[in-house]
N, C-alpha and C positions, 0 to 999 in steps of 0.2 A: 540569545535564543536558547542555548542549551542549559541555562541556569535553572530552569524550572520544568516541571514534567510535561507541561504542554508543548514546550519548545522541542523536547526529546521526542514526543509523540508526533510532532509535525515532521521532524527529521526522519523518523522511522516510516512515515507515510511517503516521503519523497524517495527514500531508498527502496521501499516495497514497490512503488509505482515504477521506478526506474528498472528494477529487476523484471517486472512484467514486460516492459518495452524491450529490454534486452532479449528476453525469452522469445517473444513474438516477432520481433523485428530482425533479430540476428540469428539466434539459435535454431529456430524453426526453419528458416530458409536454408540454413546450412544443412540441416538434416534432410530436407525434402528435395533440395536442388543438387547438393553435393553428395548426398547419401551418407553423411557422417553424423550419427546420433550422439556422439560423445558430448558435444556442447549442451545439447538439450538435457542430458542427464545431469550434468553438473549445475547448470544455471537453473534447471527446473527444481532441483533439490533446494538450492539456496533460496529460490523464489518461494517455494513451499513453506520453508521455515520462516521467512520473512512475512509471508501472508498470514500464517498462524500467529505470529507475534503481534501483527497489526490488528487482527481481529480481537485477540485477548486485550490488548492495550486500549482499543476503542471502547470495549465494554468496560474496562477499568476506569478510564477517563469519564465515561458517561456516568457511571456510578458515583464517583468522587466529586464530579462537578455538578451533578444532578441535571444533566442535559435532558431536554424533552426527548422521550424515545423516538417519536415519529418524526420530528423536525430534525433532530441532529443525528442521532445514533443510526437510524436506518439509512439515512443518505450517506453517512460516512462508511458504513459497512458495504452498501451497494457500490460505492466508488472503488472499492478494492478489486471488484470483479471486472471492471471496464478499463481498457487502456486509456491512460491519462485521467482516469477517474479520481485517483487520489489527489492529484494536482488541482483538479476542478473543485473537488470538495474542500480542499484546504482553502483555496482562494475565496470560494463562496461562503464557507462556514466558519473557519478557523482564524482567518487573519485578524479579525477584531476581538477575539477572545482575550481575556486577561488571565 
């Protein structure tokens, strides 16, 4: 999987999606229930960096692989805004890519 750029891109999608789940499922409840914003600060920064990398890499992969903009690229980009979206986009769009 990690031997080619698509495999590394898919891994980045899993990590970015996981960071969003940690941010929304753990860090945000800790902030609002326990009143401790420290975890949101650190996880939020990490997620922001991963999010920007994912957006950049999506556009790079789309250009290099000549993916149809509406069919592939838009759906992959939208998936990064929705919890579990990168996992669903990977399953529906990328699992059969070579």
